[in-house]
Structures are given as structure tokens and as C-alpha cells.
Backbone as a ProteinNet text record, in pm:
[ID]
protein_1_A
[PRIMARY]
MSERLLLAVLVVGLVFVAWGIILSYRRRPEGGERHVPPSAAGAAELEAAVVSEAIEDLVNRKLAEMPALAGRRVDFGTAADGSLEIWVGDERYASVDAIRDPRIRQAVRDAVEAFNR
[TERTIARY]
-1250	-1176.4	-1247.9	-1299.3	-1361.2	-1490.9	-1557.9	-1679.8	-1645.2	-1536.6	-1489	-1454.2	-1386.2	-1349.4	-1472	-1569.1	-1692.9	-1765.3	-1766.3	-1833.4	-1761.4	-1630.6	-1549.6	-1575.1	-1579.8	-1607.4	-1748.6	-1846.3	-1983.6	-1990	-1925.4	-1923.3	-1859.8	-1747.8	-1677.1	-1768.9	-1835.5	-1927.2	-2044.8	-2098.9	-2207.9	-2160.3	-2039.1	-1985	-1973	-1920.3	-1912.4	-2044.6	-2147.3	-2278.5	-2334	-2320	-2363.9	-2297.3	-2168.1	-2092.2	-2140.8	-2171.4	-2221.2	-2356	-2439.4	-2569	-2558.9	-2469.1	-2446.5	-2395.7	-2295.8	-2244	-2347.1	-2427	-2530.9	-2632.4	-2673.6	-2772.7	-2713.2	-2587.3	-2523.6	-2518.7	-2505.7	-2491.8	-2628.8	-2734.5	-2865.1	-2900.5	-2951.8	-2997	-3113.7	-3154.4	-3260.5	-3389.8	-3417.3	-3539	-3544.8	-3435.4	-3430.5	-3390.5	-3382	-3343.9	-3194.8	-3131.7	-2989.7	-2967.2	-2871.3	-2835.6	-2768.4	-2829.4	-2768.6	-2782.7	-2676.3	-2690.8	-2758.3	-2842.5	-2919.9	-2829	-2713.4	-2628	-2568.4	-2575.5	-2519.3	-2627.5	-2756.5	-2864.5	-2840.6	-2862.5	-2843.4	-2699.4	-2604.8	-2466.1	-2437.8	-2320.4	-2282.8	-2270.7	-2296.9	-2290.6	-2151.6	-2150.8	-2019.7	-1940	-1815.4	-1725.7	-1622.8	-1584.5	-1486.8	-1400.8	-1282.7	-1192.5	-1237.1	-1193.5	-1229.2	-1195.1	-1085.6	-1044.2	-1146.9	-1181.9	-1280.1	-1414.5	-1453.6	-1579.2	-1574.5	-1462	-1449.2	-1452	-1388.9	-1391.6	-1530.3	-1594.5	-1727.6	-1821.2	-1806.7	-1894.2	-1869.4	-1739.5	-1706.9	-1766.7	-1758.5	-1816	-1964.3	-2032.6	-2181.2	-2225.1	-2148.7	-2180.6	-2162.3	-2059.4	-2031	-2146.3	-2187	-2297.7	-2425.3	-2451.9	-2575.2	-2576.2	-2462.4	-2457.8	-2481.2	-2476.7	-2494.7	-2638.9	-2715.7	-2861	-2886.1	-2803.7	-2825.8	-2788.6	-2710.3	-2666	-2706.1	-2794.9	-2836.8	-2892.3	-2955.9	-3018.7	-2922.5	-2807	-2708.2	-2626.6	-2590.8	-2507	-2392.5	-2282.5	-2160.9	-2138.2	-2104.8	-2077.3	-1947.8	-1845	-1720.5	-1729	-1675.9	-1676.3	-1553.7	-1546.8	-1432.2	-1481.4	-1415.7	-1453.7	-1402.5	-1448.2	-1408	-1254.7	-1187	-1041.8	-968.9	-1044.1	-984.6	-965.6	-995	-980.8	-1097.5	-1079.4	-1185.7	-1297.2	-1420.3	-1535.7	-1602.9	-1642.1	-1713	-1846.8	-1950	-2085.6	-2147.1	-2195.3	-2269.6	-2410.7	-2503.4	-2632.1	-2616.8	-2660.1	-2647.6	-2534.1	-2449.9	-2333.3	-2209.2	-2131.2	-2011.2	-1887	-1791.8	-1670.1	-1549.3	-1447.1	-1323.4	-1224.6	-1248.1	-1157.3	-1229.7	-1171.6	-1233.6	-1237.1	-1129.8	-1126.3	-1238.8	-1290.2	-1398.6	-1531.7	-1550.7	-1683.1	-1723.7	-1840.4	-1883.8	-1914.2	-1978.5	-2018.2	-1900.2	-1851.1	-1731.5	-1750.1	-1871.6	-1896.2	-1877.4	-1922.7	-1908.5	-1762.6	-1700.3	-1556.6	-1472.5	-1506.3	-1435.1	-1462.9	-1590.1	-1620.7	-1544	-1522.6	-1440	-1292.5	-1244.5	-1105.3	-1089.1	-1186.5	-1182.7	-1189	-1271.6	-1282.6	-1150.3	-1088.6	-959	-856.6	-853.1	-758.4	-785.9	-910	-946.3	-909.3	-932.9	-896.8	-748.2	-669.3	-525.4	-457	-532.3	-470.2	-442.3
3325.9	3209.7	3132.5	3203.7	3134.7	3065.7	3117.6	3051.3	2916.7	2912.6	2784.8	2683.7	2733.6	2643	2588.4	2674.9	2632.2	2533.1	2555.5	2462	2325.4	2331.7	2207.1	2128.7	2194.8	2127.3	2067.1	2141.5	2092	1965.3	1970.6	1854.9	1732.8	1754.1	1642.8	1589.4	1674	1630.9	1544	1592.4	1512.6	1382.7	1372.6	1245.7	1152.1	1201.2	1119.4	1068.2	1154.8	1114.7	1006.3	1031.6	931.1	795	805.1	676.6	605	677.6	613.8	552.5	614.7	557.2	430.6	437	317.6	201.7	226.4	116.8	62.9	153.8	113.1	25.1	60.8	-12.9	-148.4	-149.7	-268.4	-376.1	-339.2	-433.6	-477.8	-433.5	-479.3	-615.5	-704.8	-836.4	-823.4	-929.4	-921.8	-872.2	-894.2	-851.3	-701.6	-633.3	-487.5	-432.8	-518.6	-472.1	-495.4	-400.8	-412.4	-519.5	-607	-710.9	-647.7	-665.6	-618.7	-736.1	-801.6	-911.8	-859.9	-943.7	-904.9	-846.3	-904.1	-860.5	-726.7	-679.9	-549.4	-448.3	-482.3	-389.8	-260.4	-150.9	-26.9	24.7	-59.1	-24.2	38.7	100.6	155.1	43.6	79.3	-20.2	-79.3	-210	-282.8	-216.6	-188.5	-125.5	-233.9	-228.1	-325.3	-254.4	-303.5	-250.7	-292.4	-224.2	-252.5	-395.2	-448	-588.6	-680.2	-654.7	-740.4	-740.8	-625.1	-616.3	-695.4	-690.8	-768.3	-916.8	-960.6	-1104.3	-1143.7	-1057.3	-1084.4	-1106.8	-1021.4	-1035	-1171.6	-1208.6	-1339.3	-1454.1	-1446.9	-1553.9	-1561.4	-1444.3	-1446.8	-1496.8	-1471.1	-1519.8	-1675.2	-1719.8	-1866.3	-1933.4	-1874.6	-1933.2	-1932.2	-1834.5	-1823.9	-1934	-1982.4	-2090.2	-2228.5	-2232.6	-2362.4	-2370.1	-2458.1	-2463.4	-2473.6	-2549.8	-2569.7	-2442.7	-2351.9	-2233	-2104.6	-2115	-1995.5	-1887.3	-1914.2	-1812.9	-1755.7	-1809.6	-1763.6	-1645.3	-1551.5	-1443.3	-1428.2	-1387.4	-1362.4	-1212.3	-1158.2	-1008.9	-997.5	-928.5	-901.6	-761.6	-748.5	-615.2	-596.2	-481.4	-447.3	-439.4	-511.5	-509.3	-380.5	-351.2	-228	-219.1	-333.8	-330.4	-326.2	-321.5	-315.3	-451.1	-557.5	-693.5	-725	-833.8	-872	-946	-919	-993.9	-1057.8	-1182.2	-1248.8	-1286.1	-1233.9	-1262.9	-1364.5	-1474.7	-1572	-1575.8	-1514.2	-1496	-1408.1	-1456.7	-1375.6	-1424.6	-1515	-1564.5	-1482.4	-1445.6	-1369.3	-1454.5	-1447.9	-1527.3	-1430.3	-1467	-1387.3	-1431.6	-1552.3	-1603.9	-1700.3	-1722.9	-1818.2	-1955.4	-1996.7	-2125.2	-2152.9	-2045.6	-2059.8	-2084.8	-2061.2	-2073.8	-2225.9	-2247.5	-2384.3	-2465.7	-2406.5	-2480.3	-2496.9	-2618.6	-2639.7	-2587.9	-2592.1	-2542.9	-2389	-2320.2	-2173.6	-2142.1	-2214.8	-2192.3	-2213.8	-2316.4	-2341.8	-2235.5	-2186.5	-2079.1	-1953.5	-1923.8	-1806.2	-1828.5	-1947.4	-1977.2	-1967.3	-2023.3	-2019	-1875.9	-1789.5	-1653.7	-1576.9	-1600.1	-1537.7	-1579	-1705.9	-1758.7	-1695	-1690	-1631.1	-1482.6	-1414.3	-1269.9	-1248.6	-1337.2	-1321.6	-1365	-1423.3	-1461.4	-1348.1
-2925.9	-2889.3	-2774.3	-2679.3	-2563.8	-2607.7	-2706.9	-2759.8	-2826.7	-2893.9	-2957.1	-2849.7	-2745.7	-2638.2	-2566.1	-2540.3	-2476.5	-2565.5	-2694.4	-2790.7	-2788.5	-2788.1	-2788.7	-2659.5	-2543.5	-2417.7	-2419.3	-2473.1	-2479.3	-2572.4	-2681.4	-2770.4	-2707.9	-2644	-2571.1	-2463.9	-2389.8	-2281.9	-2340.8	-2451.9	-2515.4	-2565.5	-2617.5	-2660.3	-2539	-2425.7	-2309.2	-2258.9	-2261.6	-2222.6	-2312.7	-2445.5	-2538.9	-2524	-2497.1	-2479.5	-2355.6	-2249.2	-2128.5	-2147.1	-2225	-2254.5	-2337.9	-2435.8	-2518	-2440.3	-2353.8	-2269.4	-2172.5	-2115.6	-2023.3	-2097.7	-2215.2	-2289.9	-2333.4	-2372.1	-2416.4	-2304.7	-2182.8	-2072.9	-2017.2	-2074.8	-2023.6	-2075.2	-1989.4	-2036.7	-2124.6	-2189.6	-2289.5	-2229.3	-2104.9	-2038.8	-2023.3	-2045.9	-2039.3	-1903.7	-1806.2	-1673.6	-1650.6	-1587.3	-1556	-1448.7	-1473.1	-1381.3	-1257.1	-1141.6	-1019.7	-919.5	-881.4	-788.6	-659.9	-600.2	-481.2	-371.9	-349.7	-242.7	-271	-395	-431.7	-456.1	-431.4	-459	-380.9	-447.6	-383.6	-384.6	-415.7	-421.8	-558.6	-569.5	-700.5	-798.3	-924.6	-1032.4	-1038.6	-1064.6	-1077	-1189.5	-1160.3	-1261	-1300.7	-1426.6	-1475.1	-1581.3	-1594.3	-1696.2	-1831.3	-1934.9	-2072.1	-2108.2	-2063.2	-2094	-2027	-1907.3	-1836.2	-1908.2	-1953.1	-2030.1	-2157.8	-2228.2	-2349.3	-2321.8	-2217.9	-2184	-2133.7	-2060.6	-2015.5	-2133.2	-2234.8	-2357.7	-2423	-2431.3	-2491.3	-2410.4	-2279.8	-2191.8	-2216.3	-2212.8	-2224.8	-2362.4	-2465.2	-2595.9	-2597.3	-2534.4	-2527.9	-2449.9	-2339	-2260.8	-2339.4	-2415.7	-2499.7	-2603.3	-2643.1	-2746.6	-2679	-2548.4	-2477.4	-2427.3	-2481.1	-2442.5	-2292.3	-2224.6	-2078.8	-1997.3	-2056.9	-1989.5	-2051.5	-2153.9	-2230	-2145.2	-2033.3	-1951.7	-1849	-1834.5	-1730.3	-1786.5	-1693.6	-1732.7	-1637.2	-1691	-1607.9	-1610.1	-1497.2	-1491.7	-1411.6	-1478.1	-1409.8	-1354.4	-1234.3	-1171.5	-1089.5	-1028	-943.3	-798.8	-711	-568.2	-507.2	-384.9	-318.9	-307.6	-291.3	-275.4	-411.6	-524	-652.9	-720.7	-653.1	-710.7	-796.1	-875	-968	-892.4	-928.6	-880.5	-1005.3	-993.1	-1098.8	-1047.2	-1107.8	-1065.2	-1167.9	-1116.8	-1198	-1134.9	-1201.8	-1144.3	-1021.1	-903.3	-786.4	-693.4	-747.2	-672.4	-710.8	-613.1	-635.3	-605.4	-702.1	-686.3	-696.6	-624.4	-625.5	-732.9	-783.9	-885	-980.7	-1091.8	-1187.7	-1126.3	-1055.3	-996.2	-895.8	-837.3	-737.5	-795.7	-924.8	-992.4	-979.7	-926.2	-897.6	-1020	-1120.4	-1237.5	-1331.2	-1355.8	-1439.8	-1581.1	-1631.9	-1768.1	-1777.7	-1675.6	-1673.5	-1650.2	-1558.3	-1531	-1661.8	-1734.2	-1864.8	-1964.3	-1970.1	-2062.4	-2035.7	-1908	-1868.9	-1914.7	-1886.7	-1924.2	-2079.4	-2150.6	-2299.3	-2350	-2286.6	-2325.2	-2303.9	-2186.9	-2158.6	-2262.1	-2295.8	-2390	-2525.9	-2567.3	-2698.5	-2703	-2592.3	-2585.4	-2598.4	-2539.7	-2539.2	-2667	-2760.9	-2888.7	-2972.3
[MASK]
+++++++++++++++++++++++++++++++++++++++++++++++++++++++++++++++++++++++++++++++++++++++++++++++++++++++++++++++++++++

């Protein structure tokens, strides 16, 4: 019985490791390097909830469709106090309304609306 339990724990552990690798790879920009804003260099990787990740993906797809913004990336993360951080390039924002570029701000709003449908 203990051998089966050990095998089950090992399999579950491998699944978690594989899932982490897949998520890490999925979040890499096209250049292959992980986006880390300069002000967060050396800090723990930005963490975000599953919902935030889904919305982030929608925003980045929308930006990729816009020729003037195709090279821009948005990254949602969790601040030390648990609040949302929105990174646009190396700029950090505490809310959608604070995003300077109105096109990016609207892309985030559209993604949230699309996600909530």
C-alpha cells in the first residue's frame, strides 16, 4: 500500500512540475526572455490569479492585433499587499484608470468585458 501511495505522490508531483514549466513557457515573450520590469529585477516573479492571467492573455492578443501596439505587453501581477499591479512595459500601474495610453487602457477594459461575458 505504501508503494502505491509513494507512486501516487510522485505522479502528482511530476504533474505539478510539468504544469509549472508549461505556464512559465507560455508567459515568455517571443524573444524567449521572461518579462521582468526593471524595477522588479531580482524580486520574486510576479504572481497573478488565474482570472488575471486569462484577462492578461486577452489584452496581449488584442495589442498584437494593433500595429501601433504590437510590440507592447501587459503583465498583471500581485503587489506585496495583495493588490493588483498592471505592468505596461516597465511602467507599473495600480489601476486600469491609471494606464497612460488610452488604447491600452481600452484594450484592458475590453478584455475584462469579454472575459465577463
